[in-house]
C-alpha positions in Angstrom: 114.1 132.0 27.0 117.4 131.8 28.7 117.4 128.8 31.2 119.4 129.1 34.4 120.0 125.9 36.4 121.0 126.4 40.0 122.7 123.3 41.4 122.0 122.5 45.0 124.3 120.0 46.8 124.1 118.8 50.3 125.3 121.5 52.7 124.3 124.3 50.3 124.5 127.8 51.7 120.8 129.1 51.7 121.9 132.7 50.9 124.0 131.6 47.9 121.1 129.4 46.7 118.5 132.1 47.0 120.5 134.9 45.4 120.4 133.7 41.8 116.9 132.5 42.2 115.7 135.9 43.3 117.9 137.9 40.9 117.0 136.0 37.7 113.3 135.2 38.4 112.6 138.9 39.0 114.3 140.1 35.9 112.0 141.4 33.2 112.6 142.4 29.6 111.5 145.9 28.3 108.2 144.4 27.1 107.5 142.9 30.6 108.3 139.3 29.7 110.5 137.2 32.1 114.1 137.2 31.0 115.0 133.8 32.5 113.5 130.5 33.4 115.2 129.3 36.6 115.4 125.6 37.7 116.8 124.3 40.9 118.4 120.9 40.3 120.2 118.4 42.5 121.9 115.0 42.3 119.2 113.5 44.6 115.5 114.4 45.2 116.2 115.9 48.6 119.0 118.2 49.6 120.2 118.9 53.2 120.4 122.7 53.5 121.2 122.7 57.2 118.2 124.6 58.7 115.8 123.0 56.2 115.5 120.2 53.6 115.1 121.1 50.0 113.1 119.1 47.5 114.5 119.6 44.0 112.2 119.3 41.1 115.0 118.6 38.6 117.9 116.2 38.6 121.4 116.5 37.0 119.9 116.0 33.5 118.6 119.6 33.7 122.2 120.8 33.5 122.4 119.5 29.9 119.5 121.8 28.8 120.7 125.0 30.7 122.2 128.0 29.1 123.8 129.0 32.4 124.6 126.9 35.5 125.0 128.6 38.9 127.0 126.8 41.6 126.2 128.1 45.1 128.7 127.5 47.9 128.5 124.7 50.4 129.1 125.1 54.1 132.1 122.8 54.1 134.0 123.2 50.8 136.4 120.4 51.8 133.6 117.8 51.2 134.3 115.9 48.0 132.0 116.7 45.0 130.2 113.6 43.8 131.7 112.3 40.6 128.4 112.3 38.7 128.1 116.0 39.5 131.6 116.7 38.1 130.9 114.6 35.0 127.6 116.5 34.4 129.4 119.9 34.7 132.2 118.9 32.4 129.8 117.6 29.8 127.8 120.9 30.0 131.0 122.9 29.7 132.0 120.9 26.6 128.6 121.8 25.1 129.4 125.5 25.6 127.2 126.1 28.7 128.2 129.1 30.8 129.0 128.1 34.4 129.3 130.6 37.3 130.0 130.0 41.0 129.0 132.0 44.1 131.3 132.1 47.1 132.6 128.6 48.0 130.9 127.3 44.9 134.3 128.0 43.3 135.5 124.8 45.0 133.0 122.8 43.0 133.9 124.5 39.8 137.7 124.1 40.5 137.2 120.4 41.2 136.0 119.9 37.6 139.4 121.2 36.3 137.6 123.8 34.3 139.3 126.6 36.1 142.8 125.3 35.5 145.0 128.1 34.2 142.4 130.7 34.8 141.9 133.5 37.3 139.2 133.0 39.9 137.9 134.2 43.2 136.0 133.1 46.2 135.2 134.4 49.7 138.4 136.0 51.1 138.3 133.7 54.1 138.5 130.6 51.8 140.9 132.0 49.2 144.0 130.5 50.7 142.3 127.1 51.0 141.2 127.3 47.4 144.7 128.2 46.2 146.3 125.3 48.2 143.8 122.7 47.0 143.9 123.9 43.4 147.4 125.4 42.7 146.7 125.4 39.0 144.0 128.1 39.6 145.1 131.7 39.9 143.1 132.8 43.0 142.5 136.5 43.4 141.0 137.3 46.8 140.6 141.0 46.3 137.8 141.2 43.7 134.0 140.8 43.8 133.9 138.5 40.7 136.0 137.3 37.8 134.6 136.9 34.3 136.6 134.5 32.1 133.9 134.3 29.5 132.4 130.9 29.8 133.4 130.4 33.5 132.8 133.0 36.2 133.4 133.1 39.9 132.3 135.5 42.6 133.3 136.3 46.2 131.2 135.7 49.3 127.6 136.6 50.2 126.5 139.8 48.4 129.1 139.5 45.7 126.9 136.7 44.3 124.4 139.4 43.5 127.1 141.5 41.9 127.8 138.5 39.6 124.2 137.9 38.8 123.7 141.6 37.8 126.8 141.3 35.7 125.4 138.3 33.9 122.1 140.0 33.3 123.9 143.0 31.8 125.9 140.6 29.5 122.7 138.9 28.4 120.3 141.8 28.1 122.1 145.1 28.4 122.5 147.8 31.0 118.9 149.0 31.1 117.5 145.6 32.0 120.3 145.0 34.5 119.7 148.5 36.1 116.0 147.6 36.6 117.1 144.3 38.2 119.5 146.2 40.5 116.8 148.6 41.5 114.5 145.7 42.5 117.3 144.4 44.6 118.0 147.8 46.1 121.6 147.3 44.9 123.9 149.5 42.8 124.6 148.0 39.4 128.3 148.4 40.1 129.8 148.7 43.6 133.0 150.7 44.0 136.1 148.7 45.0 136.5 145.0 45.4 136.5 142.4 48.1 139.7 143.8 49.5 137.8 146.5 51.5 136.1 143.7 53.5 139.3 141.7 54.3 140.7 141.8 57.8 144.4 142.1 57.3 146.0 140.7 60.4 149.6 141.5 60.8 151.7 138.4 61.4 152.3 138.6 65.2 155.8 138.4 66.6 156.1 135.7 69.3 155.7 137.1 72.9 159.1 137.9 74.3 160.7 137.9 70.9 163.4 140.3 69.9 160.9 142.3 67.7 158.0 142.7 70.1 159.2 145.9 71.7 160.1 147.6 68.4 156.7 146.6 66.9 154.9 148.2 69.8 157.1 151.3 69.4 156.4 151.5 65.6 152.6 151.2 66.3 152.8 154.0 68.9 154.7 156.3 66.5 152.8 155.8 63.2 152.5 159.6 62.8 156.3 160.0 62.6 158.3 159.8 59.3 160.0 156.6 60.3 162.9 155.4 58.2 164.5 151.9 58.2 167.5 153.5 60.0 165.1 154.9 62.7 163.6 151.4 63.3 167.0 149.7 63.3 168.4 152.2 65.8 165.4 151.7 68.1 165.9 147.9 67.8 169.6 148.3 68.5 170.7 146.4 65.4 171.9 147.0 61.9 169.4 147.5 59.1 170.5 144.2 57.6 169.9 142.3 60.8 166.6 144.1 61.3 165.4 143.0 57.8 166.5 139.4 58.5 164.7 139.2 61.9 161.5 140.8 60.4 161.5 138.2 57.6 161.9 135.4 60.1 159.3 136.6 62.6 156.7 138.4 60.6 157.2 137.2 57.0 157.6 140.7 55.7 159.9 143.7 55.7 159.9 146.5 58.3 158.6 149.2 55.9 156.0 146.9 54.4 154.8 146.1 58.0 154.7 149.8 58.8 152.7 150.7 55.6 150.2 147.9 56.4 149.8 149.1 60.1 149.3 152.7 58.9 146.5 151.6 56.6 144.9 149.5 59.4 145.0 152.5 61.7 143.5 154.7 59.0 140.7 152.3 58.5 140.0 152.5 62.3 140.0 156.3 62.2 137.7 156.4 59.2 135.3 154.1 60.9 135.2 155.7 64.3 135.9 159.4 63.8 134.8 162.3 61.6 138.3 163.6 61.0 138.9 164.9 57.5 140.7 162.4 55.3 143.7 164.8 54.9 144.0 164.9 58.7 143.9 161.1 59.0 146.7 160.9 56.4 148.9 162.9 58.7 147.8 161.0 61.8 149.0 157.8 60.3 152.3 159.1 59.0 151.7 160.0 55.4 153.3 163.3 54.5 151.1 163.7 51.4 147.3 163.2 51.4 147.7 162.1 47.7 150.2 159.4 48.7 147.8 158.3 51.4 144.9 158.0 49.0 147.0 156.1 46.5 148.3 153.6 49.1 144.9 153.2 50.7 143.3 152.3 47.3 146.1 149.8 46.5 145.7 148.0 49.8 141.9 148.3 50.4 140.6 148.5 46.9 138.6 151.6 47.3 139.0 155.3 48.3 139.1 156.5 51.9 135.8 158.4 51.4 134.1 155.4 49.9 135.4 153.2 52.7 134.1 155.6 55.4 130.7 155.8 53.7 130.4 152.0 53.8 131.8 151.3 57.3 131.6 154.3 59.5 129.8 153.6 62.8 126.8 155.9 62.8 127.0 156.7 66.5 130.6 158.0 66.2 
């Protein structure tokens, strides 16, 4: 039987810990037999999980016998990982054990050096922090999970379940994984990635800055077919000066800022109105509904209709 070791460190996030336990212990093979044996292990007999204290039946030695190790996230990913934990994970990896992280568990996996040179993900809120702390890791904040073969990482919260279902499908095929997904009341594959959940804040221009009036004007006229020349004329400067000031004060170009603001407004309209998608495309300044759908998918990671189905307020 495939053995899964779930590693609990002090500060473990209870949701991240429970997700693989529930997913794997409830998975059954076609003949009804359990597909996995799940162990919760820790470097010490008791683990501080915040709202409760966990007593782990197995220690780090259980990692050596596991076929798969799951690393749940911890509340504070900046806390150093104990050296004996890192050594045990490196030894398991050298023996060919599969290791997967959930949410901020990517920080634990990255601390081993096993993700160096590989693509990885984590919760979008922590993605920049992971990239700064481990510049040798290619951090992708837009996806639900990344499968590098032996090493896998997933985004926050429910993305851990996406990853578990993916592992079940890898191990036992789509039929077993589909049954596990049904038990979790979860689609086997969700459309889009983590990008649809990210709050994309526009870099604000300082109050009283040269750009503040023109940014307000651009936001108020998203439905117009604005060109760089239009924005420059409104700002009373040349296009070259406008680009320079935008780079200095927002970190992007006028047209990139405009495209992002249009998508933000489209997300708001999809959430709060029942306007047809083609109408919303025109409301936020896209002359072509097809161009709008293409841009929306590139930025958000899913289609406008799928985004609306997931996020529309039911009382709108």
